[in-house]
N, C-alpha and C positions, 0 to 999 in steps of 0.2 A: 504494499500500500504506500502510495507516495502522497504527501501533502503538498498543495500547490500554494499560491500566493494568498496571504491573508487579506481579508477585506474588512475594513472598519464600517460599522453602521450603527444607527441609534440602538440603545439598549433594548434588547427584545427579551421577554420573559418566557420561559418554558411553561407551556400550559399545564404539565403534569406536576412539576415541583417548584416553580417560581424562580429558578436560578436565572439570573440576568447576565447577559453576555453582550459585548458590543463588537466582537470580532468573530469572523467565520474563515474557514479554510476549506477549499474544495479538495476532496480526496479522489483520486484517480486510480482505478484498478489496474490500468494498462501502463502505468509508468510515466504517463505524460503530465508535465506540469501545466496546469491550466490557470489562466488568469481570469476565468469566468466569475463574476460576482453572483450571489444568489438571486433567483428570480422566482416569481410566482410559481408554485408547484414544485420547486426544488425540495428535496428532503433535508432535514436538519436532525442531527443526533446531539441531544443534550450532553454536555460533558459531566454534569452533576448526577443525572439519573439514568442516562443512556436511553431515554425514550425518544422515539422517532416522531418528529413533527414536520409540518409543511409550511413553507414560506407562503404568505399571502399579503394582500393590500400593497401591492407594488414592493414586495419584499420588506415591509416595514413592520411586520408582525408574524407570529407563528400561531398555527392551529393544529389540533390533532388530525391525523389522517382520516379519510373516510374509510369505511369498511373495505371498499375495493382497493384503495390505495394501500391499506394495511395488508391486505392479502398479497399484493405485488411486492411490497417491501419485505415482507417475511419470507418470501421465496427467493429473494435476491441474496445470493451468497456473499457478495461483496458488502452489501449493507449489513448483513448479520455478522459478517466478520469484524466489522468496525465496532458494532454494539458489543460483541463478546470482547474485544480487545479493551474497550472502555471499561466494561464491567470487571475485567481482570485487573487493570490499573487501579480502578477505584477500590477494589477489595484489598489491595496490597498497600495502600497508603492511608495514612491518617490525615485528616483535614483535606480531603479531596473533595472538590477542587477548591482553590482559592478563589475568592471573588464575592461579589454582592449577591446576597440572598433576599428573597422576598420579604 
């Protein structure tokens, strides 16, 4: 997994846990570094709770995925690999992640 360019944006809150983040990075399974900023419909994985959310409102907020989106995302091996990696890091560290909470 390769992490691409960081993108700064207004603080967005995870709908599941409330963790607030103002930066995102695109993750590419094919090794290409991408400078693409989040767009409506792009998936976001919360660093605090590893919940998958979807960018909306011109990528200025996050929402839970629809049932259809959730089905697609749970079948995506790359997305699930990122979720599992975050959960592993989270379980192995105290005070993960640092940052503003709700």
